[in-house]
All heavy atoms as an XYZ file, in Angstrom:
751
protein
N     119.207    100.800    118.289
C     118.702    102.065    117.812
C     117.196    102.138    118.085
O     116.466    101.163    117.942
C     119.019    102.195    116.325
C     118.530    103.432    115.686
S     119.095    103.446    113.968
C     118.868    105.135    113.643
N     116.720    103.300    118.461
C     115.310    103.501    118.798
C     114.412    103.212    117.603
O     113.360    102.588    117.733
C     115.076    104.937    119.325
C     113.608    105.209    119.536
C     115.857    105.162    120.610
N     114.820    103.659    116.419
C     114.009    103.433    115.216
C     113.838    101.952    114.936
O     112.746    101.514    114.538
C     114.645    104.128    114.018
N     114.872    101.170    115.168
C     114.767     99.725    114.965
C     113.744     99.117    115.913
O     112.903     98.313    115.498
C     116.127     99.045    115.181
C     117.146     99.411    114.114
O     116.733     99.715    112.977
O     118.345     99.388    114.425
N     113.810     99.499    117.163
C     112.876     98.974    118.157
C     111.444     99.403    117.842
O     110.514     98.596    117.955
C     113.274     99.436    119.558
N     111.286    100.645    117.432
C     109.941    101.133    117.091
C     109.391    100.377    115.892
O     108.223     99.982    115.876
C     109.983    102.637    116.804
N     110.223    100.187    114.882
C     109.774     99.469    113.687
C     109.399     98.035    114.040
O     108.348     97.537    113.615
C     110.851     99.493    112.601
C     110.398     98.858    111.322
C     109.652     99.587    110.414
C     110.706     97.542    111.026
C     109.220     99.007    109.225
C     110.282     96.956    109.848
C     109.536     97.686    108.941
N     110.243     97.375    114.794
C     109.970     95.985    115.179
C     108.689     95.872    115.996
O     107.952     94.890    115.876
C     111.156     95.410    115.947
C     112.361     95.178    115.050
C     113.631     94.841    115.813
O     113.562     94.603    117.032
O     114.693     94.828    115.162
N     108.382     96.894    116.788
C     107.172     96.865    117.611
C     105.902     96.929    116.764
O     104.876     96.370    117.149
C     107.190     98.022    118.611
N     105.967     97.598    115.618
C     104.771     97.743    114.786
C     104.742     96.784    113.602
O     103.705     96.615    112.967
C     104.585     99.205    114.305
C     104.306    100.119    115.490
C     105.779     99.695    113.512
N     105.852     96.149    113.311
C     105.900     95.133    112.253
C     105.404     93.819    112.854
O     106.173     92.926    113.168
C     107.325     95.003    111.712
C     107.452     93.955    110.621
O     106.421     93.564    110.027
O     108.595     93.519    110.357
N     104.096     93.726    113.002
C     103.498     92.623    113.779
C     103.709     91.251    113.164
O     103.710     90.255    113.881
C     101.994     92.869    113.999
O     101.357     93.035    112.722
C     101.771     94.105    114.865
N     103.902     91.176    111.847
C     104.121     89.860    111.231
C     105.613     89.578    110.986
O     105.968     88.561    110.396
C     103.328     89.715    109.932
C     103.761     90.694    108.845
O     104.692     91.507    109.079
O     103.155     90.656    107.759
N     106.469     90.469    111.465
C     107.924     90.315    111.351
C     108.400     90.100    109.919
O     109.374     89.405    109.675
C     108.419     89.167    112.246
C     108.133     89.424    113.696
O     108.398     90.500    114.208
N     107.560     88.438    114.371
N     107.733     90.768    108.968
C     108.103     90.618    107.562
C     109.245     91.536    107.149
O     109.817     91.362    106.077
C     106.883     90.916    106.682
O     106.515     92.287    106.807
N     109.546     92.519    107.988
C     110.543     93.515    107.606
C     109.930     94.690    106.862
O     110.628     95.594    106.438
N     108.609     94.648    106.709
C     107.854     95.709    106.041
C     106.571     95.963    106.810
O     106.079     95.086    107.518
C     107.462     95.297    104.613
C     108.626     95.047    103.712
C     109.137     93.765    103.550
C     109.216     96.094    103.023
C     110.214     93.530    102.714
C     110.304     95.864    102.186
C     110.790     94.579    102.038
O     111.863     94.368    101.210
N     106.025     97.145    106.637
C     104.693     97.435    107.152
C     103.750     97.414    105.962
O     103.891     98.219    105.041
C     104.640     98.801    107.840
C     105.580     99.001    109.021
C     105.432    100.409    109.571
C     105.314     97.965    110.089
N     102.831     96.466    105.988
C     101.825     96.415    104.944
C     100.701     97.378    105.323
O     100.670     97.926    106.421
C     101.284     94.988    104.778
C     102.280     94.015    104.126
C     103.287     93.397    105.085
O     103.128     93.567    106.319
O     104.241     92.771    104.603
N      99.774     97.566    104.408
C      98.701     98.535    104.597
C      97.922     98.273    105.892
O      97.591     99.213    106.615
C      97.751     98.515    103.400
C      96.658     99.543    103.485
C      95.769     99.485    102.256
C      94.566    100.360    102.433
N      93.625    100.226    101.323
N      97.649     97.002    106.221
C      96.884     96.716    107.442
C      97.649     97.115    108.693
O      97.067     97.622    109.650
C      96.452     95.249    107.493
C      97.608     94.266    107.516
O      98.666     94.557    106.920
O      97.450     93.186    108.119
N      98.972     96.941    108.692
C      99.781     97.348    109.838
C      99.828     98.871    109.942
O      99.736     99.429    111.039
C     101.193     96.770    109.730
C     101.230     95.260    109.893
C     102.565     94.661    109.513
O     103.072     94.972    108.411
O     103.099     93.871    110.320
N      99.966     99.542    108.803
C      99.973    101.005    108.793
C      98.636    101.546    109.285
O      98.579    102.499    110.067
C     100.292    101.525    107.390
C     100.440    103.031    107.236
C     101.551    103.569    108.134
C     100.698    103.392    105.777
N      97.554    100.896    108.860
C      96.215    101.290    109.320
C      96.111    101.177    110.834
O      95.635    102.096    111.502
C      95.133    100.411    108.650
O      95.212    100.582    107.230
C      93.745    100.766    109.141
N      96.575    100.069    111.370
C      96.516     99.860    112.821
C      97.330    100.912    113.568
O      96.891    101.453    114.585
C      97.014     98.457    113.173
C      96.841     98.116    114.630
C      97.210     96.673    114.936
O      97.054     95.804    114.077
O      97.673     96.440    116.080
N      98.508    101.239    113.049
C      99.358    102.262    113.674
C      98.634    103.603    113.679
O      98.559    104.282    114.708
C     100.695    102.397    112.917
C     101.527    101.135    113.064
C     101.473    103.618    113.408
C     102.666    101.049    112.063
N      98.101    103.981    112.517
C      97.437    105.279    112.411
C      96.192    105.346    113.294
O      95.915    106.378    113.908
C      97.098    105.567    110.948
C      98.335    105.832    110.102
S      98.002    106.071    108.334
C      97.024    107.582    108.369
N      95.463    104.250    113.396
C      94.280    104.227    114.261
C      94.672    104.352    115.726
O      94.028    105.075    116.488
C      93.483    102.945    114.027
C      92.772    102.918    112.704
C      92.117    101.582    112.398
O      92.454    100.548    112.968
N      91.178    101.600    111.467
N      95.724    103.673    116.124
C      96.192    103.735    117.508
C      96.663    105.140    117.861
O      96.327    105.675    118.922
C      97.332    102.719    117.740
O      96.829    101.409    117.468
C      97.851    102.788    119.164
N      97.423    105.752    116.958
C      97.908    107.117    117.201
C      96.735    108.087    117.295
O      96.684    108.940    118.184
C      98.911    107.548    116.109
C      99.224    109.036    116.204
C     100.192    106.731    116.218
N      95.763    107.952    116.396
C      94.584    108.831    116.422
C      93.835    108.676    117.736
O      93.407    109.662    118.343
C      93.662    108.526    115.250
N      93.683    107.446    118.193
C      93.006    107.191    119.459
C      93.775    107.812    120.616
O      93.192    108.490    121.472
C      92.839    105.683    119.667
C      92.040    105.230    120.868
C      90.590    105.706    120.761
C      92.066    103.709    120.966
N      95.089    107.613    120.630
C      95.927    108.179    121.693
C      95.889    109.701    121.717
O      95.980    110.315    122.769
C      97.377    107.718    121.545
C      97.578    106.245    121.879
O      96.654    105.627    122.454
O      98.645    105.706    121.535
N      95.761    110.313    120.532
C      95.757    111.769    120.440
C      94.345    112.343    120.508
O      94.169    113.556    120.447
C      96.428    112.211    119.141
C      97.906    111.866    119.106
S      98.705    112.410    117.588
C      98.682    114.176    117.830
N      93.364    111.446    120.626
C      91.966    111.849    120.718
C      91.534    112.693    119.506
O      90.921    113.742    119.646
C      91.698    112.604    122.022
C      90.228    112.610    122.381
O      89.484    111.720    122.003
N      89.804    113.630    123.099
N      91.906    112.190    118.321
C      91.516    112.837    117.072
C      90.740    111.843    116.214
O      90.696    110.648    116.504
C      92.736    113.391    116.289
C      93.432    114.482    117.082
C      93.709    112.285    115.922
N      90.162    112.355    115.135
C      89.354    111.542    114.234
C      90.167    110.366    113.685
O      91.336    110.528    113.320
C      88.841    112.423    113.101
C      87.956    111.729    112.102
C      87.499    112.674    111.027
C      88.467    112.752    109.963
N      88.543    112.477    108.703
N      89.530    109.210    113.611
C      90.183    108.033    113.053
C      90.473    108.241    111.563
O      89.685    108.854    110.853
C      89.277    106.800    113.226
C      89.193    106.297    114.659
C      90.494    105.673    115.094
O      90.997    104.740    114.487
N      91.058    106.197    116.176
N      91.595    107.737    111.096
C      91.926    107.894    109.676
C      91.003    107.045    108.805
O      90.624    105.937    109.179
C      93.368    107.386    109.595
C      93.493    106.423    110.727
C      92.611    106.978    111.821
N      90.673    107.588    107.654
C      89.881    106.837    106.685
C      90.823    105.948    105.872
O      92.056    106.092    105.932
C      89.138    107.785    105.760
O      90.068    108.497    104.956
N      90.240    105.073    105.082
C      91.064    104.236    104.218
C      91.850    105.102    103.236
O      93.018    104.836    102.957
C      90.193    103.235    103.454
C      91.008    102.256    102.648
C      90.193    101.127    102.060
O      89.090    100.839    102.561
O      90.679    100.515    101.086
N      91.216    106.171    102.757
C      91.931    107.062    101.829
C      93.066    107.806    102.538
O      94.095    108.102    101.921
C      90.979    108.032    101.136
O      90.362    108.877    102.051
N      92.915    108.106    103.833
C      94.002    108.716    104.604
C      95.211    107.775    104.663
O      96.350    108.199    104.459
C      93.561    109.037    106.038
C      92.508    110.118    106.133
O      92.439    110.979    105.238
O      91.737    110.090    107.120
N      94.933    106.514    104.951
C      96.010    105.517    105.033
C      96.683    105.371    103.671
O      97.921    105.350    103.578
C      95.469    104.157    105.534
C      96.571    103.103    105.509
C      94.883    104.293    106.934
N      95.880    105.291    102.614
C      96.444    105.155    101.274
C      97.288    106.369    100.893
O      98.330    106.230    100.254
C      95.321    104.932    100.261
C      94.677    103.562    100.413
C      93.414    103.381     99.589
O      92.948    104.357     98.948
O      92.879    102.257     99.593
N      96.859    107.555    101.309
C      97.625    108.772    101.022
C      98.975    108.744    101.723
O     100.001    109.113    101.132
C      96.831    110.010    101.437
N      98.993    108.314    102.981
C     100.258    108.210    103.716
C     101.151    107.176    103.054
O     102.353    107.403    102.859
C     100.014    107.874    105.207
C     101.313    107.491    105.902
C      99.351    109.044    105.910
N     100.570    106.055    102.677
C     101.348    105.007    102.021
C     101.963    105.523    100.710
O     103.152    105.315    100.455
C     100.469    103.783    101.756
C     101.170    102.545    101.203
C     102.314    102.104    102.104
C     100.172    101.414    101.028
N     101.183    106.227     99.911
C     101.715    106.799     98.661
C     102.826    107.801     98.951
O     103.810    107.875     98.214
C     100.601    107.487     97.867
C      99.742    106.566     97.052
C      98.850    107.324     96.074
N      98.044    108.372     96.697
C      96.862    108.189     97.261
N      96.338    106.980     97.313
N      96.207    109.202     97.778
N     102.659    108.563    100.028
C     103.633    109.606    100.362
C     104.991    109.021    100.777
O     106.039    109.551    100.411
C     103.080    110.467    101.501
C     103.992    111.533    101.997
C     104.081    112.743    101.092
O     103.165    112.938    100.274
O     105.067    113.474    101.209
N     104.980    107.934    101.525
C     106.235    107.411    102.083
C     106.809    106.233    101.316
O     107.980    105.909    101.488
C     106.091    107.034    103.577
C     105.697    108.230    104.407
C     105.136    105.880    103.784
N     106.027    105.602    100.475
C     106.472    104.409     99.753
C     107.320    104.809     98.550
O     106.835    104.915     97.432
C     105.251    103.586     99.317
C     105.633    102.298     98.616
O     106.791    101.851     98.764
O     104.769    101.744     97.908
N     108.604    105.003     98.784
C     109.499    105.528     97.756
C     109.752    104.564     96.606
O     110.035    104.983     95.495
C     110.827    105.943     98.387
C     110.682    107.109     99.334
C     111.980    107.534     99.953
O     112.946    106.737     99.983
O     112.032    108.683    100.436
N     109.662    103.276     96.854
C     109.940    102.309     95.783
C     108.662    101.676     95.223
O     108.726    100.726     94.447
C     110.920    101.233     96.253
C     110.414    100.472     97.459
O     109.335    100.726     97.979
N     111.209     99.523     97.920
N     107.523    102.207     95.609
C     106.219    101.822     95.054
C     105.906    100.327     95.154
O     105.279     99.766     94.266
C     106.098    102.285     93.589
C     106.412    103.745     93.416
C     107.600    104.152     92.820
C     105.543    104.720     93.886
C     107.910    105.498     92.680
C     105.841    106.076     93.755
C     107.024    106.447     93.145
O     107.323    107.773     93.013
N     106.309     99.717     96.270
C     106.005     98.295     96.457
C     104.783     98.081     97.354
O     104.468     96.959     97.714
C     107.213     97.542     97.015
C     107.654     98.041     98.377
O     107.071     99.028     98.895
O     108.603     97.461     98.929
N     104.102     99.180     97.690
C     102.901     99.173     98.533
C     103.171     98.651     99.944
O     102.286     98.131    100.612
C     101.765     98.390     97.863
C     101.341     99.018     96.556
C     100.149     98.347     95.914
O      99.600     97.383     96.494
O      99.755     98.793     94.825
N     104.423     98.827    100.365
C     104.840     98.465    101.715
C     105.777     99.563    102.214
O     106.379    100.280    101.424
C     105.579     97.126    101.740
C     104.768     95.948    101.263
C     105.544     94.666    101.354
C     106.361     94.481    100.093
N     107.019     93.179    100.009
N     105.899     99.657    103.533
C     106.800    100.634    104.146
C     107.964     99.863    104.761
O     107.757     99.037    105.666
C     106.064    101.458    105.236
C     107.018    102.416    105.925
C     104.870    102.193    104.630
N     109.164    100.100    104.246
C     110.327     99.451    104.845
C     110.847    100.310    105.998
O     110.306    101.379    106.283
C     111.415     99.153    103.805
C     112.014    100.393    103.165
O     112.035    101.479    103.795
O     112.487    100.279    102.017
N     111.885     99.839    106.644
C     112.374    100.531    107.834
C     112.830    101.957    107.539
O     112.523    102.882    108.291
C     113.509     99.741    108.490
C     113.813    100.196    109.903
C     114.927     99.386    110.541
C     114.499     97.961    110.707
N     115.492     97.143    111.412
N     113.537    102.182    106.443
C     114.009    103.541    106.162
C     112.832    104.459    105.822
O     112.828    105.630    106.208
C     115.054    103.552    105.041
O     114.465    103.352    103.787
N     111.825    103.944    105.127
C     110.623    104.734    104.837
C     109.866    105.046    106.131
O     109.336    106.145    106.302
C     109.711    103.993    103.847
C     110.323    103.835    102.474
C     109.609    102.838    101.588
O     108.915    101.934    102.104
O     109.745    102.941    100.359
N     109.848    104.093    107.050
C     109.206    104.283    108.351
C     109.901    105.388    109.135
O     109.252    106.260    109.709
C     109.224    102.965    109.140
C     108.694    103.062    110.536
C     107.330    103.153    110.778
C     109.556    103.051    111.620
C     106.841    103.234    112.075
C     109.069    103.126    112.916
C     107.710    103.216    113.136
N     111.221    105.377    109.126
C     111.997    106.411    109.828
C     111.675    107.782    109.243
O     111.468    108.756    109.983
C     113.514    106.107    109.784
C     114.324    107.295    110.268
C     113.822    104.863    110.609
N     111.598    107.869    107.920
C     111.258    109.143    107.283
C     109.847    109.587    107.672
O     109.603    110.771    107.891
C     111.375    109.030    105.764
C     112.806    108.888    105.316
C     112.923    108.702    103.813
O     111.959    108.811    103.081
N     114.127    108.411    103.358
N     108.919    108.637    107.765
C     107.554    108.952    108.190
C     107.554    109.517    109.605
O     106.930    110.548    109.872
C     106.667    107.704    108.115
C     105.257    107.829    108.698
C     104.446    108.886    107.959
C     104.557    106.486    108.664
N     108.270    108.884    110.507
C     108.342    109.348    111.895
C     108.963    110.748    111.946
O     108.482    111.624    112.671
C     109.144    108.361    112.775
C     108.445    107.004    112.830
C     109.366    108.931    114.171
C     107.018    107.037    113.324
N     110.007    110.975    111.168
C     110.636    112.302    111.129
C     109.638    113.357    110.656
O     109.567    114.446    111.219
C     111.864    112.283    110.218
C     113.030    111.528    110.805
C     114.190    111.358    109.828
O     114.037    111.671    108.613
O     115.248    110.886    110.272
N     108.857    113.036    109.640
C     107.851    113.980    109.132
C     106.791    114.274    110.185
O     106.389    115.427    110.366
C     107.180    113.425    107.882
C     108.069    113.407    106.680
C     107.374    112.808    105.490
N     108.286    112.635    104.390
C     107.990    111.995    103.285
N     106.798    111.461    103.127
N     108.881    111.879    102.322
N     106.331    113.235    110.855
C     105.315    113.413    111.896
C     105.863    114.288    113.015
O     105.190    115.212    113.482
C     104.837    112.047    112.440
C     104.014    112.212    113.705
C     104.053    111.292    111.373
N     107.073    114.024    113.449
C     107.674    114.814    114.522
C     107.863    116.271    114.107
O     107.622    117.183    114.911
C     109.007    114.200    114.965
C     108.901    112.862    115.681
C     110.290    112.284    115.945
C     108.103    112.975    116.966
N     108.246    116.504    112.856
C     108.396    117.879    112.375
C     107.045    118.596    112.373
O     106.957    119.762    112.757
C     109.016    117.900    110.979
C     110.487    117.529    110.968
S     111.508    118.591    112.020
C     111.326    120.162    111.197
N     105.978    117.902    111.946
C     104.640    118.503    111.939
C     104.196    118.831    113.358
O     103.615    119.893    113.603
C     103.615    117.560    111.289
C     103.777    117.435    109.820
C     103.288    118.678    109.130
C     103.312    118.491    107.634
N     103.134    119.713    106.912
N     104.484    117.941    114.296
C     104.128    118.200    115.690
C     104.883    119.413    116.223
O     104.309    120.252    116.914
C     104.412    116.972    116.562
C     103.473    115.800    116.393
C     103.992    114.590    117.167
C     102.062    116.153    116.833
N     106.158    119.513    115.888
C     106.967    120.649    116.317
C     106.433    121.944    115.721
O     106.294    122.946    116.414
C     108.426    120.445    115.929
C     109.394    121.551    116.321
C     109.405    121.756    117.831
C     110.788    121.227    115.814
N     106.095    121.918    114.424
C     105.535    123.103    113.777
C     104.222    123.514    114.442
O     103.984    124.699    114.684
C     105.302    122.838    112.289
C     106.568    122.718    111.481
C     106.329    122.194    110.073
O     105.149    122.080    109.652
O     107.309    121.898    109.387
N     103.386    122.535    114.750
C     102.103    122.825    115.401
C     102.320    123.438    116.773
O     101.634    124.382    117.159
C     101.271    121.549    115.542
O     100.917    121.050    114.282
N     103.279    122.898    117.511
C     103.574    123.417    118.842
C     104.109    124.842    118.750
O     103.728    125.713    119.539
C     104.588    122.517    119.546
C     104.834    122.914    120.985
C     105.741    121.945    121.706
O     105.579    120.724    121.545
O     106.610    122.424    122.446
N     104.965    125.104    117.773
C     105.508    126.447    117.608
C     104.410    127.439    117.236
O     104.386    128.558    117.745
C     106.611    126.440    116.543
C     107.879    125.750    117.008
C     108.902    125.554    115.898
O     108.572    125.764    114.711
O     110.039    125.177    116.225
N     103.488    127.037    116.373
C     102.365    127.897    115.997
C     101.471    128.183    117.201
O     101.021    129.308    117.400
C     101.553    127.274    114.867
C     102.211    127.376    113.515
C     102.481    128.810    113.090
O     101.571    129.662    113.208
O     103.605    129.082    112.650
N     101.232    127.167    118.008
C     100.424    127.342    119.209
C     101.099    128.326    120.155
O     100.447    129.225    120.706
C     100.197    125.998    119.903
C      99.426    126.037    121.222
C      98.024    126.605    121.012
C      99.357    124.651    121.824
N     102.406    128.187    120.322
C     103.142    129.088    121.205
C     103.084    130.525    120.696
O     102.890    131.458    121.470
C     104.604    128.637    121.350
C     105.363    129.396    122.413
C     104.780    129.219    123.797
O     104.536    128.099    124.232
N     104.528    130.303    124.495
N     103.203    130.708    119.381
C     103.103    132.056    118.803
C     101.720    132.652    119.063
O     101.598    133.827    119.399
C     103.363    132.005    117.301
C     104.803    131.800    116.930
C     104.951    131.723    115.412
C     106.353    131.348    115.021
N     106.478    131.170    113.561
N     100.693    131.841    118.902
C      99.333    132.310    119.130
C      99.132    132.721    120.582
O      98.582    133.789    120.876
C      98.310    131.221    118.757
O      98.493    130.890    117.370
C      96.883    131.675    118.990
N      99.598    131.887    121.479
C      99.484    132.187    122.904
C     100.246    133.470    123.242
O      99.735    134.350    123.932
C      99.988    131.006    123.764
C      99.023    129.836    123.638
C     100.157    131.421    125.226
C      99.538    128.530    124.218
N     101.471    133.577    122.734
C     102.295    134.755    123.012
C     101.643    136.029    122.463
O     101.630    137.060    123.137
C     103.697    134.593    122.426
C     104.515    133.608    123.220
O     104.184    133.249    124.336
N     105.583    133.138    122.608
N     101.102    135.957    121.248
C     100.505    137.146    120.658
C      99.252    137.581    121.432
O      99.020    138.750    121.624
C     100.174    136.935    119.185
O      99.112    136.027    119.022
N      98.473    136.632    121.884
C      97.281    136.967    122.674
C      97.677    137.518    124.043
O      97.066    138.453    124.530
C      96.360    135.758    122.821
C      95.689    135.389    121.523
C      94.730    134.262    121.711
C      94.191    133.778    120.395
N      93.131    134.553    119.857
N      98.703    136.932    124.636
C      99.175    137.391    125.940
C      99.716    138.815    125.834
O      99.402    139.674    126.651
C     100.225    136.444    126.495
C     100.818    136.895    127.800
C     100.084    136.799    128.971
C     102.089    137.435    127.855
C     100.615    137.241    130.176
C     102.626    137.875    129.055
C     101.881    137.769    130.221
N     100.531    139.058    124.822
C     101.132    140.379    124.641
C     100.079    141.428    124.303
O     100.177    142.575    124.711
C     102.204    140.343    123.562
C     103.442    139.509    123.904
C     104.369    139.428    122.705
C     104.172    140.057    125.116
N      99.045    141.009    123.572
C      97.979    141.915    123.193
C      97.169    142.359    124.427
O      96.710    143.480    124.510
C      97.030    141.197    122.210
C      96.173    142.130    121.393
C      95.236    141.329    120.517
C      95.833    141.152    119.136
N      94.882    140.537    118.198
N      97.015    141.449    125.399
C      96.223    141.720    126.587
C      97.035    142.363    127.715
O      96.503    142.675    128.762
C      95.558    140.447    127.100
C      94.536    139.907    126.125
O      93.896    140.663    125.415
N      94.371    138.600    126.109
N      98.328    142.546    127.521
C      99.166    143.109    128.585
C      99.113    144.613    128.590
O      98.971    145.293    127.671
C     100.622    142.708    128.413
O     100.795    141.363    128.248
C-alpha cells in the first residue's frame, strides 16, 4: 500500500510512530519543496494536536494517513479556488 511505504519513508527511527522531530522534518521538507515559509515550532505543535487522536504526542500510521488526506483535500480546494479565479477573470475580459 502506498500509505505504508510513505509512512515507512518518514518514520526514520522505525518506531512505528512519527515523533515531533520527524514531523518537523517532514513539514520543513514539504515547505522547502513548495517554496513556502518554513513551519514554526508552534505550527508543528498545532498539526500534532490536530492529528494526534489518542494524545500520545506521536503520529501513528492511521493518523498519518488522515493527515495526508487532509493535506490533499486542502490542495484540491486551493486548486479549485485558483481555477475559479482564473475562469472569472477570463470570462470578465472576454
